[in-house]
N, C-alpha and C positions, 0 to 999 in steps of 0.2 A: 799226430804224435800224442801219445797218452800222457796226461799230466801226472807228475809225481808231487806229492805233498812234501813240503820241506826240502827238498832237494829235487768150422764146425758149429755150432749152436751150443750154448750152455743150457744145462737143466734149469728149470725155474728156481729162482732164488727166493728166500723167505720174504714175507711181507715186511715192509719197513715203516718207520715212523715218518710222518709228514710234518716237519717243523714249521713254525711260523704261521701267519695268517694265510689261509688257503693252501698251506703246504708248499709254498713257493720259496725256493732259495735257501742256501746256507746249510742244508743237512745232507746226510749220506743215506742212500737207500740201504735198508736192511740193518741199520744201526740198532743195537739193543739198548734198552734202558741202562743207564750207568756208563755207557761208552761215550767217548768224546762226541760232541754234537757236530764237529766238523772233521775235516781230513786229518788223518794220522800221519805224522812225518814218516817218510820212507815208503809209503803205500802209493800205488798208481791208481788214478781215477779217470773216468770219462764223465762228461757232463751230459745229463739227459735233457733233451729239448723236445717240447711238444707233449701232448697227451697228458694223462693224469699224474705222471711223475716228473713233469717239467720243473726244472730248477734243482733237482737233486743230483748228487754225485753217486756214481756206481764204482765201488772198489773192485778193480780188476787186477789186483796184485797177484802175480803168479800165473796169469792167463797166458797161453801160448799165442803166437801170431794167428794161428788158425782159429782159435777160440775168439780172439778179438775181432777177426774178420766175420765171424758168424753172428755177431750181435748178441742180444740177450732177450729172453722171454721172461718177464718179471711179474710176479704176483702183485696185483693192484686191487685194493678194495674200492677204489673210486672210478674204475674204468667202466666201459660200456656194459660189462657183464656183472658188475658189482663184486661183492666178496667172493674170492676164489677165482675170479677172472684174471687174465694175464694181459700185459701190455708188451707189444713187440717193439724193440728198439734195434735199429741197424746203424752201422758206422756211417757217418757223414763223409762222402767222398771228398769234400772240400776241406774237412777239418778232422783229422784223426783223433782229436781229443774230445770228440762229442759224438753221441748217438742220437739219431732222429727217430721220433715216434713213427711207427709203421702201421698202427692200428691195434685193436684189441681182439682177443679171442677168448672163448669160454674156458 
């Protein structure tokens, strides 16, 4: 189940901020400066677990069931391939509200 704040495969998303020490916890992937640091009420999120984006939330508001099932290929500056590399996250079969790291790709 996708978590809601306050109540196929996607294209790569933009690089995001990594809040806090080591970039762990409390932030949202792809949040721009000046946006709220945490979840926005009414938006849907999945938690990213493992890999370079561990602890961040991914805003999946408006994604179809097929898009959610396809996971996400996310730009990550701290992955195996450095700036411009991507981290692959797939749905956790045991918990629909989280994506598990599946490795990095150039």
